Each structure stands twice: as C-alpha cells, then as structure tokens.
C-alpha positions as CSV (number, residue, x, y, z in Angstrom):
1,X,-27.7,74.4,-5.2
2,X,-31.4,73.6,-6.0
3,X,-32.5,75.9,-3.2
4,X,-30.1,78.7,-4.4
5,X,-31.5,78.3,-8.0
6,X,-35.1,78.5,-6.8
7,X,-34.3,81.5,-4.6
8,X,-32.6,83.4,-7.4
9,X,-35.4,82.8,-9.9
10,X,-38.3,83.5,-7.6
11,X,-36.7,86.6,-6.1
12,X,-36.0,88.0,-9.6
13,X,-39.8,87.7,-10.3
14,X,-40.9,89.2,-7.0
15,X,-42.5,92.7,-7.0
16,X,-41.5,96.0,-5.5
17,X,-42.6,95.1,-2.0
18,X,-39.7,95.3,0.5
19,X,-41.9,94.6,3.6
20,X,-43.3,91.4,2.1
21,X,-40.1,90.1,0.5
22,X,-37.0,91.2,2.3
23,X,-37.2,89.0,5.4
24,X,-38.3,86.0,3.3
25,X,-35.4,86.4,1.0
26,X,-32.9,86.6,3.9
27,X,-34.3,83.6,5.7
28,X,-34.2,81.5,2.5
29,X,-30.7,82.7,1.7
30,X,-29.6,81.6,5.2
31,X,-31.2,78.2,4.8
32,X,-29.6,77.7,1.3
33,X,-26.1,78.6,2.7
34,X,-26.5,76.6,5.9
35,X,-26.4,79.7,8.1
36,X,-28.3,80.2,11.3
37,X,-31.7,82.0,11.0
38,X,-32.3,85.3,12.8
39,X,-33.7,84.8,16.3
40,X,-36.9,85.8,17.9
41,X,-36.6,89.2,19.6
42,X,-36.4,89.1,23.4
43,X,-38.0,91.3,26.0
44,X,-34.6,93.0,26.8
45,X,-33.2,94.7,23.7
46,X,-29.6,94.3,25.0
47,X,-30.0,90.6,24.5
48,X,-31.1,90.8,20.9
49,X,-27.9,90.0,19.0
50,X,-29.2,88.6,15.8
51,X,-32.7,89.8,14.9
52,X,-34.9,91.6,12.4
53,X,-36.0,95.2,13.2
54,X,-33.3,95.9,15.8
55,X,-34.1,99.1,17.6
56,X,-31.5,101.9,17.9
57,X,-31.6,105.3,19.4
58,X,-30.0,108.5,18.0
59,X,-29.1,111.3,20.5
60,X,-28.9,115.0,19.7
61,X,-27.0,117.8,21.2
62,X,-30.2,119.4,22.6
63,X,-30.8,116.3,24.7
64,X,-33.5,114.9,22.6
65,X,-33.4,111.5,20.8
66,X,-35.2,109.6,18.1
67,X,-35.4,105.9,17.3
68,X,-34.9,103.8,14.3
69,X,-34.9,100.1,13.3
70,X,-32.3,98.0,11.6
71,X,-33.7,95.6,9.0
72,X,-31.3,92.9,10.1
73,X,-28.6,93.1,12.7
74,X,-26.0,90.5,13.8
75,X,-23.8,91.6,16.6
76,X,-20.1,91.7,15.7
77,X,-20.9,90.9,12.1
78,X,-23.1,93.3,10.1
79,X,-25.9,95.8,9.7
80,X,-28.2,95.0,6.8
81,X,-30.5,97.6,5.1
82,X,-33.0,96.2,2.6
83,X,-34.8,97.8,-0.3
84,X,-36.7,96.5,-3.3
85,X,-36.8,98.6,-6.4
86,X,-39.3,98.0,-9.2
87,X,-36.7,96.7,-11.6
88,X,-37.5,96.3,-15.3
89,X,-36.1,93.4,-17.3
90,X,-32.8,92.4,-15.8
91,X,-29.6,92.3,-17.8
92,X,-26.4,90.3,-17.2
93,X,-24.2,93.3,-17.9
94,X,-23.4,96.3,-15.7
95,X,-24.8,98.9,-14.9
96,X,-28.1,97.2,-13.9
97,X,-31.3,97.8,-15.8
98,X,-33.2,100.9,-14.9
99,X,-36.1,100.6,-12.4
100,X,-39.5,101.1,-14.0
101,X,-40.6,104.7,-13.8
102,X,-37.3,105.9,-12.4
103,X,-33.9,106.8,-13.9
104,X,-30.8,104.9,-13.2
105,X,-29.4,107.9,-11.3
106,X,-32.5,107.8,-9.1
107,X,-31.9,104.1,-8.3
108,X,-28.3,104.9,-7.5
109,X,-29.4,107.7,-5.2
110,X,-31.7,105.4,-3.4
111,X,-29.0,102.8,-2.9
112,X,-26.6,105.5,-1.6
113,X,-29.3,106.7,0.8
114,X,-29.7,103.1,2.1
115,X,-26.0,102.9,2.6
116,X,-25.9,106.2,4.6
117,X,-28.8,105.0,6.7
118,X,-26.9,101.7,7.5
119,X,-23.9,103.8,8.5
120,X,-26.0,105.9,10.9
121,X,-27.4,102.7,12.4
122,X,-23.9,101.2,12.8
123,X,-22.6,104.3,14.6
124,X,-25.6,104.4,16.9
125,X,-24.8,100.9,18.2
126,X,-22.6,100.2,21.2
127,X,-20.3,98.3,18.9
128,X,-19.9,99.2,15.2
129,X,-20.0,95.9,13.2
130,X,-17.3,95.3,10.5
131,X,-19.8,95.0,7.6
132,X,-22.7,96.9,6.0
133,X,-24.9,95.0,3.6
134,X,-27.2,96.8,1.3
135,X,-29.8,94.5,-0.2
136,X,-32.0,95.3,-3.2
137,X,-34.2,92.2,-3.1
138,X,-34.1,90.1,-6.2
139,X,-31.5,92.2,-7.8
140,X,-28.3,93.0,-6.0
141,X,-26.3,93.0,-2.8
142,X,-23.7,95.6,-2.0
143,X,-21.1,95.0,0.7
144,X,-19.0,97.6,2.7
145,X,-16.5,97.0,5.4
146,X,-14.7,98.8,8.2
147,X,-12.4,96.7,10.4
148,X,-11.1,99.6,12.6
149,X,-14.0,99.2,15.0
150,X,-14.8,102.9,14.8
151,X,-17.6,102.7,12.2
152,X,-16.1,105.8,10.6
153,X,-14.6,104.5,7.3
154,X,-16.8,101.9,5.6
155,X,-15.2,101.1,2.2
156,X,-16.5,98.9,-0.7
157,X,-15.6,95.3,0.0
158,X,-13.4,93.7,-1.1
159,X,-12.9,96.7,-3.6
160,X,-15.2,99.1,-5.5
161,X,-15.5,96.8,-8.5
162,X,-16.4,93.7,-6.5
163,X,-18.7,95.1,-3.9
164,X,-21.7,94.2,-6.0
165,X,-23.2,90.7,-5.8
166,X,-25.9,90.1,-8.4
167,X,-28.4,87.4,-7.8
168,X,-26.8,85.0,-10.3
169,X,-23.5,85.4,-8.5
170,X,-25.0,83.6,-5.5
171,X,-24.3,80.4,-7.4
172,X,-20.6,81.0,-7.2
173,X,-18.7,79.1,-4.5
174,X,-16.4,82.1,-3.7
175,X,-19.4,84.3,-3.1
176,X,-21.1,81.7,-0.9
177,X,-17.8,81.5,1.1
178,X,-17.7,85.3,1.4
179,X,-21.3,85.5,2.7
180,X,-20.8,82.7,5.2
181,X,-17.7,84.4,6.5
182,X,-19.5,87.7,6.9
183,X,-22.2,85.9,8.9
184,X,-20.0,83.8,11.0
185,X,-16.3,84.9,11.0
186,X,-16.0,88.5,9.7
187,X,-12.4,89.0,11.1
188,X,-11.2,86.3,8.7
189,X,-11.9,88.7,5.8
190,X,-10.0,91.7,7.1
191,X,-7.0,91.0,4.9
192,X,-9.1,91.1,1.7
193,X,-10.2,94.7,2.1
194,X,-8.6,96.8,-0.6
195,X,-8.8,100.5,0.0
196,X,-7.5,103.3,-2.2
197,X,-4.1,104.6,-0.9
198,X,-5.5,108.0,-0.1
199,X,-8.5,106.5,1.9
200,X,-6.1,104.2,3.7
201,X,-3.8,107.1,4.6
202,X,-6.8,109.1,5.9
203,X,-7.9,106.2,8.1
204,X,-4.4,105.7,9.4
205,X,-4.2,109.3,10.5
206,X,-7.6,109.1,12.1
207,X,-6.7,106.0,14.1
208,X,-3.4,107.4,15.2
209,X,-5.0,110.7,16.3
210,X,-7.7,108.8,18.2
211,X,-5.1,106.6,19.8
212,X,-3.2,109.5,21.4
213,X,-3.9,110.8,24.8
214,X,-7.2,112.7,25.0
215,X,-6.9,116.5,24.6
216,X,-9.1,119.4,23.7
217,X,-11.6,118.2,21.0
218,X,-10.1,114.6,21.1
219,X,-11.6,111.4,22.5
220,X,-10.1,108.0,23.1
221,X,-11.2,105.1,20.9
222,X,-14.4,103.3,22.0
223,X,-13.6,100.1,23.9
224,X,-14.6,97.8,21.0
225,X,-11.9,99.4,18.8
226,X,-9.1,98.2,21.1
227,X,-8.5,95.1,19.1
228,X,-7.7,95.3,15.4
229,X,-7.8,92.0,13.4
230,X,-4.3,90.7,12.7
231,X,-4.3,91.1,8.9
232,X,-5.3,94.8,9.3
233,X,-2.9,95.4,12.2
234,X,-0.1,94.1,10.0
235,X,-1.1,96.6,7.3
236,X,-1.2,99.6,9.6
237,X,1.9,98.8,11.7
238,X,4.4,100.4,9.2
239,X,2.2,103.4,8.7
240,X,2.0,104.0,12.5
241,X,5.8,103.5,12.9
242,X,5.4,100.3,14.8
243,X,7.4,97.1,14.0
244,X,5.3,94.5,15.8
245,X,1.7,93.7,15.0
246,X,0.9,93.2,18.7
247,X,2.1,96.8,19.3
248,X,-0.1,98.0,16.5
249,X,-3.1,96.5,18.4
250,X,-2.1,98.0,21.7
251,X,-1.6,101.5,20.5
252,X,-5.2,101.6,19.4
253,X,-6.5,101.0,22.9
C-alpha cells in the first residue's frame, strides 16, 4: 500500500508530459500490484508480446500502408493508450476538474480520440485483445472490453458508470483485483461486462452474420475469434438459438 500511496500522490503532482511520465507510471503501477514489467523489445516484432511502443501497420485499399506505435501492448490482454492532460486542481467528485487552458469538452474529446486510436491499433493487430485501457497519467484510467475476439464492439467495462478509475481508486482492493486480472487473466472478467440491451443485440447479430458461410460481402471470423470465453458464450447461446455453451463456441468458428 505504501508504494500505491506514493504513486498516487506523485503522479497527481506530475506535469503535462506524457513522454516523460507515462512509462514510469505504468512500471511503478506494475511493481505496486505485483505484475510483470514490460519486456525489452526484440529484433523480430512478431516476438514482442508485452512491450512499450509496439509497432503496427495500417493497410489501405490503394495498396499503401502507414505505421503506428502502441504505447503499451500485452498480447491477449490489452492495448493501452496514454495521455497526460494539464489538469488543474483535482476534485473528488465527477466530472473531473477542467484541464488548465482547455474546456471540459475539449478534455473529453481528447480522451475520445485516444480511445478511437486504441481501437484502430487493436484492429490492426493479428489478434484483437479483449481490453482497451486509456490512461490520463495522474488523473484517470478508462477501461473498455470486447470479448468477441473481433475488436468491433468495445464497450465500457464493466459498465459505463464504472469504466473510470480515478487515482485514489487504486487503493481499493476490488480495483487492484480488476487490474491484475486484465494483465494476467482477462477471460476471467468476461462475465462482468454489462452492455446495454441494444448494443448486445447488435453484437449478437454481427457475430451470427459473421459465423455463417461466406457469401458476397461476407467474411468468416478471424481465427482468434473462434473461442468465446464461457461466461460470454453462455450469454449469447439463447440469442443464437443454441442450447449448449459448447455449441455457441463452435458456431463462431
């Protein structure tokens, strides 16, 4: 707890310097929670499963491509995109205090843009991870999840009201357990995702359409989407007209 307390207080006082502070914050958070630290990058990018600045490539219809870098990537677990806004005096209530020189709406747009960037990175990977983490260093962490394996429907985790983790929340045992699970066993959290009924219906239709035989304009699911975690399979089985969870997993191959 001492290391968590020091991290919280020092990160709150840090300045608006993402490049200087983001990696330090992440490493100290991992140490405080007993999590493995990111690894050194290797020569072959395909072997870099848990690193800072993971390279990704985006392809275009004209055959050209461009590159990008993920602030922190852990294969099978998450994509993390970090920012650090120049926050004024913090308050314990919500919404958060307004960044100095910017409106609250501008801060929200910046966080939304960071989420969109993380989603683009996730879809560019060979395997879309179940979690997106948006970090505003010294202020807030936002968490989104998509356990379908498609990377097409990231939703606030575990629900819209609880997707925010303020720095002081890092002292809570339940938040620490959640972060440890995101880092080490993300599938164990699948049953905690609470989506709005309309969003869940839309995802069901999407999965069922992708699971059918390919036709004009349709494509089979990517290989990594062939196994759906059991809690999520149990949720979608009735919607797909399937009685057994195992069958729900198989139809999504």
